[in-house]
Structure formats: C-alpha cells, structure tokens
C-alpha atoms as one frame of an Amber mdcrd trajectory, in Angstrom:
protein
  56.174  69.223  62.133  53.210  71.058  60.564  49.607  70.930  61.593  48.838
  68.972  58.385  50.514  65.874  59.825  47.760  65.344  62.389  44.362  63.974
  61.351  41.669  66.656  61.570  44.254  69.411  62.086  43.678  72.845  60.556
  46.224  73.575  57.783  48.620  76.473  58.184  47.963  79.853  56.520  50.296
  79.180  53.580  48.456  75.977  52.723  45.089  77.705  53.071  46.254  80.620
  50.911  47.482  78.227  48.234  44.196  76.329  48.350  42.265  79.593  48.085
  44.333  80.691  45.072  43.702  77.383  43.308  39.976  77.583  43.990  39.852
  81.220  42.932  41.625  80.357  39.679  39.106  77.561  39.030  36.255  79.992
  39.770  37.619  82.545  37.307  38.094  79.863  34.639  34.581  78.539  35.241
  33.093  82.015  34.985  34.991  82.602  31.741  33.793  79.267  30.377  30.225
  80.154  31.343  30.433  83.517  29.565  31.838  81.813  26.447  29.157  79.106
  26.552  26.383  81.703  26.922  27.833  83.732  24.045  28.016  80.609  21.878
  24.445  79.650  22.820  23.163  83.109  21.939  24.960  83.017  18.588  23.475
  79.593  17.821  20.003  80.758  18.846  20.328  83.778  16.572  21.502  81.565
  13.709  18.596  79.164  14.265  16.168  82.081  14.365  17.525  83.459  11.089
  17.671  80.106   9.281  14.600  78.330  10.652  12.419  81.083  12.093  12.691
  79.802  15.651  15.215  79.050  18.359  12.903  76.789  20.370  14.296  73.261
  20.670  11.011  71.399  20.175  10.148  73.458  17.093  13.631  72.847  15.698
  13.231  69.103  16.303   9.921  69.184  14.439  11.491  71.093  11.539  14.400
  68.639  11.443  11.982  65.721  11.225  10.108  67.490   8.416  13.383  67.988
   6.545  14.300  64.324   7.031  10.859  63.208   5.832  11.081  65.457   2.763
  14.559  64.141   2.014  13.339  60.548   2.249  10.424  61.342  -0.076  12.728
  62.981  -2.629  15.158  60.043  -2.477  12.303  57.622  -3.110  11.132  59.684
  -6.094  14.680  59.849  -7.451  15.051  56.084  -7.053  11.784  55.517  -8.911
  12.919  57.849 -11.698  16.199  55.967 -12.048  14.391  52.635 -12.175  12.031
  53.972 -14.846  14.963  55.275 -16.921  16.777  51.977 -16.529  13.675  50.048
 -17.621  13.254  52.308 -20.666  16.937  51.891 -21.594  16.629  48.117 -21.287
  13.547  48.232 -23.505  15.384  50.326 -26.118  18.454  48.062 -25.994  16.253
  44.987 -26.421  14.476  46.569 -29.376  17.785  47.661 -30.907  19.330  44.194
 -30.446  16.236  42.604 -31.994  16.463  44.899 -35.035  20.178  44.163 -35.431
  19.479  40.433 -35.365  16.962  40.648 -38.217
C-alpha cells in the first residue's frame, strides 16, 4: 500500500518526481509559446508601423474606421454612377425605339 491511498497523505518520491517533470514540461512549453507570441506580436507591430505609420491599437482602430468610411463613400459614388449610366441607357433605348417606330 502506498501513501497515496490515504487521504491527505504525502505522495512518494516517484510520484512527486513525475509530477515535477510534467509541470516542468508545461513550463517549458508555456515559455516557448510566450516567446513565439511575443515574436509574432513584434512582427505584427512592425508591419502595422510600416503599413499604417503606427502600431498603437487606438490609432489603428481610428484608421480602420476611416478606411471603412472612405470605402462606403466610394461605394455610394459608384452606385450613383451606375444608376446614372442606367438612366442614360434607358433614355437612349427609349429614343431609339421611338425612332424605329416612326
């Protein structure tokens, strides 16, 4: 019977060593993940700095909203242009059909 069978008993050295090894492995993996995440963050900050002139989140949010607003404005202008072209084509077709009927 091992000490683990009793409530509140201290585990034996093998169990403690195994637990330590598992925790140490998790620590090493977590540290590696942290290094990778920091590297990725730094790369993204550098990319944002190069593309948008800043790596500050609030400034990037503002720039994103400006881009969205500009896109919406351009879409509205494009839609108006298409409607104008369509109206002109309808006018030409009507005039052409009227001249064919005469």
